[in-house]
N, C-alpha and C positions, 0 to 999 in steps of 0.2 A: 462526433468526438464520443469513445467509450471512457469511462473514468470507473477504474476500478482501486478500491479504497483497503488497506491492507492494516490490521489494528490489534491489541488486546485489550482486555478489558482490568486485569488486574497488572500482571506482570509482563514481561516482553518476550515470550518465547521464541524467539527467530520471528520477529516480526520484520525487521530490517531485511535478512535474509531471504525470506518465503518472499517478500515482495520483489527485490530486486531477481530473484530468479524467475518470479513472475515474469517480468519486463522483459529479461536477457532470451526466454525461452516463447515469449507471445509466437504463434504462429504468423508467418511473414514479415517479423520485426515490426519496425515503424514503430515504437514507444517511446515515451519520454518518462524516467523514473523521476520521481519527484519525492523531497524529503520534509513532512509537513509535522514532524515531530518535537512537538513543544517542549520536549525533554532538552532537547539539544540533538544534533546530527551525527553520523560517525562514518560518512562517505568521503569529506573534507581528510580526516585525519588520517584514513585510512590509503587514499589515495594522492592526498598532498595539491588536495586542488585550491584553486584560486577563493581567496576570501570574500572576496569583493562581487562574486558573482553568484546567485543563488535566491534562495526564498526572500530573501533581504531585501535584493536589489530587484526583485520581482515586485514584491510589495511598493515599493518606493514609485516603482512605473507606473504601477495599476491605479496611484491616485487621480492621473489625468490620462492614463489610456488603456480601454476597456476592450481591442481587439484581441483575438487569441492568437493572434500571428507573437505577440506582446513576451508568450514563455518562451520561445526560440531563441531570444535574444539575450535567456538566463541562464543555459545550458551550458553543462560543459561536457567534454566525451571521454569516459573511460578508455583505459590501454585497447579493451573488447570492441571497442565500438557505441557501447550504451551511453545514448545520453540521460544526464539526467542534471536536475534541478538540486542543489544542497541545502540542508539548514547549516545555522552557524554552528559550531561544536557545543558554544558556550549556551548555558539552555535561558540563560535572563536574555538573551538577544534573540533564541531561535522564540522564544513564548512571545518575544515582541512583534516579529515577523508574522508568525503564526496568525496572531491574533489579531494584527493588520488584517493580513487575507480574508478572514472572515467576513470584512464587509466587500469584498472586491472582486476573489474570485469564483466566488458561486454564479455571480453571471457571467463569468468568461470561460466557464464550465459548460454551461449552456448553449454555447456555440459550436461551430466546426471546426475543425484544422485540419483539413486534409487527409482524413482518414486516422489520424495519430492516435492512439490508444494510449494513455494518461493511468501509470499504476503509478500511488502515493501511499507512504508508510505512513499512518497515521499516529504511530506510537500507542500509547497508551488511549483508550476510547474517553477521553473526559476534555472538557471545555479549554482550551479553544480549538481542539482539533474533533468533536464531538460538533460543533456547528459544520468544518466543513467535511464532514461524512454525509451529512441531510442530504449535498449536493451531488452525492456521487450514483451512482447508476448499480453498483451492487458495493457493500463492504464485506471481507472476509477478516473474519473474528476468529483469530488464533489460541488454540487453549490445549494442554494434556487435558486427556480423559481420565480424570483423577476428580474426585468428589471435592476438591480444597478448589481444584479450579474451576471448575466447572459451578461451583454455587455462586462464582463471579457474575455469570451470565444470564442469571434470574431476570428476568425484564425485558430482555434484550429483543425480542419478537415485538415488543412496546416499543422500545426506545429507538430502534433502528429497524425498522419492519422490511428493508431490504442486505439484513444482513445475513449472511449463509458463514458457518461455523467448518474451520480447518481443525481439525483433532491431530495435534504432533507428537509422536512417540508412543510409548508402550501408558499401559492404564486399564484400570479396571471395565469403563462403561465403552461398549458397541457403539455405535452409531446410532442404529435404532433404537435402543435407550435414550441417546440424547436427544434425537429428537422428538420423541415420545415426553420427556420431560421438559422440553424448553420449547417447544413447536415451533423449532427453527431450522429449516434446511441445512445437514451436512454435506458438503459440497465434498471433501476428500480426508479420508483418512493417511499422515503423512507418515511415515516408518522412520522413525530418529537414526540420520545418520552422522556416528561421530567426527567425519570431517568437512560438514557441510557447510560452516563457518569459513571455509577456505574461498566459497562460491562469493563472499563479498571481496575477495581478494582477488579477485579474478582466477580462481582456481576450480580444479574438480567439478567440472560441468558436466560427467560422466556419473554422478553419483546416484542412488537410490532417487534424494532429494532434490536432486536437478530435475531429473526424469520425473516426478512425483507434481513437482512444478509444470513443467512442460504437459502433463496431462489436465490439469488444473486451469492452465491456462487456453490449452485447446476448447476445452468444455465452455469456457468465458465467450470466448471468441464467435464461437456456434450460435454461442443465446445473442449476442448482441448483434450480430448478422441478422439471424431471424429480426428482432426486435425493431431491427433499422429497414427490414423489408416490409414489417405492418406501418 
């Protein structure tokens, strides 16, 4: 099971939207999108999901059962067919659920789940989400290519050695300068798209933003297959 985390270091420049786009455009599908944002989820409000099914119910079951199939018992299906495990909307409940998962979910993520790729929205990369990031194969950190945003990425290479950067929108610094300054791979520079928020609502799947997410997903999928073969 490949596990891809998506996060930011300071603010949240489209983390949920990009993570969801990544999951929905992954080659071959077969993905589960998981909200692990300790500040509260967004999907439940947008899609009117069942509040009793999600990371909170998963955290409860994982206390006694660590089989990876447990994940599939806590998913809900969006209108477009994407399987999701949503976080509670309330920050207190979300923080409690993510904190509980730090002691159980990493063990589950090390096991195979029938070729499924898990894409996780980590929100801001602080505890407890940062603890979960350590057990993921790759963590994509979104940032705008501006000095005020990039300053918050200092130390990222040491804190999250398997992190890669996604630059989002216009800014002063090109990928080559960001790599030289931070020592972290820039996976892609994604153009700002004024309608990309519609992705969260199941719309605009053919925007520049969606196409960029599809390219990133294809590249990550190839890397995962090579590592699996090795």
